[in-house]
C-alpha positions, 0 to 999 in steps of 0.5 A: 878683716880689721875690726871696722870699729878701729877705723872709726876710731882712726876717723875720730882721731883725724877729724876731731869730732864724732859728727865729722868722722861719721860724715866722712865714713857715711855713718850716723854720729850715734852709730859711731859713738855706740860702736866705739863704746862697744870697743871700749867695753870689750877691751876695758879701756877708755879710748876717748875723752870729751874736751868741750864740744870736741873729743880727744884720744886718751893715751890708750886711744893714741896707742891703739890708733898707731897699731891700727895704722900698722895693721892697715898697712899690713892688710893692704899688703895682704890684699895686694898679694891675694888679689894678684891671684884673681883672674879678673878684677872686680869690686869697688875702688874709689878715686878722689880728687879736686874739681878740675882734676876730677873733670879732666883726668879722673872722669876719663880714667873711670870710663876706661876702667869700666870699659876694660874691667866689666866687674870693677866698680870704680867711683869718682869722689870730689874732695878738696886737696886738704881732705885727701889724706884723711879720706885715704886713711879712713878708707873713703877713697883708695887713690887720690890726686891733690895739689902739692903745697908746703905740707906735702913733704910732711905727709904721714908714712902710711901714704905713698906719694908720687909726682903726677903732672905739672899744671900751668895756670893761664889767664882768662880775659875778655875778647876785647882785652889787650891781652886777648890777641897775645900769644902769652903774657907775663904776670908782671903786665897784669899788675894793674888789672882787676881780678876775679879769684877764688878763695884760699881753699880753691883751685889756683888761689895759692899758686896765683898769690904766690906768683904775684907776690914774687912778681912784686904785687898782690892781685886786686880782687874785685869779685870772687868765684870758683865755678868756671861757668860763673868765672867766665860770665864775670870775665865776659861781662868785663868785670876783670881777668881771672886765672884758670888751671890749664887742665880745666875744661875748655871755657866755652863762653864766646866772649872770653879768651884763654892766654898762657902766662910766661916768664919766671913768675908763671904760676903752676900747680904740682899735682901729686898721686897718692895711695895707702902704703902697701896697696901698690901691687894690688891689681885694682890699685895698679889698674886705677893708677894706669888708667889715671896715667893714660888719662893724663893730659900731655 
């Protein structure tokens, strides 16, 4: 197996601090520092240097990280080839994704995997889309689902990425709102509404703001909430309307209604599937991808 200290070095290069890398790898900062120092002593090279409170890789450290990435890809291919000879799938496999996809897709996929493969140990992990790349490289997850944005085309070569699904975004309104009885609403019609929105790193924020800008306005946010229960409570109190991904669980509050958006400015999210290059062909990874695809809402 590849020396685990090399993976710690990769994590430090990705997260920028020993503390953040330790958190991502479920280690203590002192333990990470000690193991990297041991690695430096063994190869007689300085791999990290301090820059204020952060650390950065030396030239040798950068070179070693690149070699480690190549080794990781070769190791994934080796694992895939070896695992194909197994008669029964077993061992841990981790699936990462943002909150709504974890609820609607990953959870039923994990249930299916546990039913179909008794010795497999699938684990779900909630990870913001921005953290999926790092989580894959550091080994925190094996397969990830994330929302595509402008950086998707620049993902590193050590990842394979594929389209997974399109997720429309709907309006959430009070039952007495004029939109509540409609079959669909154009985004332009909500120009003068008060909105309940999330924050920039949360579900639907970028898509909603991009869509409203293309429709010629910015939503007037009066309240901020991401949790669907909190959002529904604010809408039910008549404090504004909101935008919710269609794959989010059904909103059970009796005083709110979900209304589809329509027209050329209809917001939606592209949800992508990603995994480490070389891992496709590993029966465990293939089983996860198959379970996710079978759990995908139609």
